[in-house]
N, C-alpha and C positions, 0 to 999 in steps of 0.2 A: 597348540600350534595355530598361528593365524591363518585364516582362510584366504588364499590369494585372490579368489574371485570376489570375495566380499571387499577386500582392500581395493581392488581395481574399481569396483562399483562405487565405493566411497570417494575415491580419487576423482572419478568421472563426475560425480555429483558436486564435489567441491569446485572442479574446473568450470562446470556449467554455472554454478552460483557466482563465481568470480566474473565470468563472461557477462552474465546478465546484469550484475552490478556495474560493471565497466560500461556496458552499452548505455545504461540509463544515465550515467555521469557524463559520458562523451556527448550525448545529445543535449544535456542540460548546460554543460560548461565548455564544450569543444574539447579537442585533443589537448591543447596547451593548458587549458584551465583545469584539467583533471590530473590528480597525482595518484601514485600507487597507494599512498596512505589513505586517501579518500576511497579508493576502490576497496581496499582491505576492510575498512570500517563499514562500508555499505554491505559488503559480502559477509561480514561477521567473522572475519579471520584476521590473523596478524600478518604483517608484511612478509615475515619469514615463510609462512605457508604460501602466500601469493607467489613469491619468487621461486618456491619449490615447484610450482605448477607452470609458471611463465617466467621467462628470463627478464622481461622488462615490460614497461607500459606499451612500448611499440609492439612487442610480441603478442600482447593481449589484443591490441587493436587489429593487428594483421589476422589473428584468428577469427575475430568478429567479421572482418571484411571478406573472409573466404566464402561466406554465405552469398555474397554478390556473385563471385565467380562460379560457385556451385549451383546457382539458380538454373533450373531447367527452363529452356526457352520453348518447350513444347506447346505451351498455351499460345504464345505469339505466333508460332508456326501454324497452329490449327486455325487461328483467326485469318491469316493471310491466305491460307489454302482453302478457305470456305467458299461457299457460293454467294456470299454477301455482295451487295453493291459496293463499288469502290468507296463511296462516301461512308457507308456504314462500317466497312472494313477498317478504314482509317480511324473512325470514331472509336471502335472497340479496341484497336491497337493502342490508341492513346490512353484509354481507360485502363487497359492492362498494365501499361507502363506506370501509371499513377498508383494502381493497387500494389504494384511491386515495391514502389517507394514506401508506401504505407506499411506493407507487411514487413519490410526490412527495418521498421521502426527508426527510420531516418539514417541508418548506417550509410546508405548510398550518398546522402547529402554530405555527411562529415567526411566520407572517403574522398569525394570529389574535391572538397576544400583542402584536405591534407595530402592528396596524391602527388602534388608537385614536389613535396619535400621528401618523399619516400618512394624509391624506385620500385620496390616490390608491390607496394600498394597501388602505384601508378599503373603497373602492368595488370593488376587485377581489375581495376576500373576500366582501363582502356580496352582490354579483351572483352569485357562484358558489353560495353557500349558498341564495340566494333561488331559483335555478333548480332546485336539488335539492328544495327544499321544494315548489315548484310542481308538479314531476313527481309527487311523492307525494300531494299534495292532490288532483290530478286523478284519481288512481287511487282514492282514498278516496271521492270523489264518485260515481265509476262503480260502486263496490261498493255504495254507498247506493242508487243507482237500480235495482240488481239485487236489492235487498231483503236483502242480506247484512249490511249495517251499519245501525245505527239512526242517526237524525238527530243531528248533532253539529256543532261548529265545526271543520270539517275542516282549515282553515288552521292553527289552533292545534294540532290533533292532529298534523299533519305537522311543524310547527315543533318541538313537544315531542319527537317521535320522533327527528328528525334531530339536534337539538341535544344530546339526552341521549346518543345514540350517540357523537357527536363528542367530547363531554365525557369519556365513559368511555375512548374511544380515546386521547385526549390524556393522561389520567391513566395509562393502561397504558403508554404510550410514555415519558412523562417519568419515571415511577417504576419502570419495567421490571417491572410486575406485583407489586411489593412490597406495595402497599396493597390491591389487588384481585387476588389470585392465581387468576384465572379465565381459561381459554382463550377466545380471541376467538370461536371457533365456538359454544361453549356460551353465551357472553354474548349473541351475536346471536340464537341460536335461542330462548333464554329471553325476551329482550326482545320478540321478535316475538309470542310466545305471550301474555305479560303485557299487551302493548299492545292486542292484538286482543280480549282478554277484556273490556276496557272499552268496545269499540265494536261488537261483534257483536250483532245484533238477535236476542235469544233467542226471540222470537215466531216468527221465520222458520225456526228450527231444530227 
């Protein structure tokens, strides 16, 4: 008699194998340029096995994109709640965003590109970015109440900072630094300084 636990373990291993193969192909060829036949071949399974685990290519990609939504924002929160100077805090915030993109192996980049065409994927990406922006907006308001920043539209400020960094990271990743030959650390440090120059209350300094 077949062991159900062993079968479940094997099924899970196959699913993970398919997901990793698809992740690699999506990054290399984009969503449109990747087929289920390519995924099955890279994963070392036939298409029938692939469809037994996932209903479609879209289903595989949505499964991969869940890691974006499931990402814990505890690290970002600990950065903004730390006793770092505002400039150092923004620098580390930016570096954490970048490391997250790297750790996701580019899934975030592909997800952003594809999100307009797929509503569930769009919700995943939007909710993730919204949370990041809210974390930063809350910190900006706190710095304002402390008299460090001047009054401003802190939601728009947080939105601009996060989206500008992600945009730059995407360009760096897709063009491998050819368009903007700048080290990420320098990029994040300079961005933090330039961003804060527009928000710091000079009357308080």
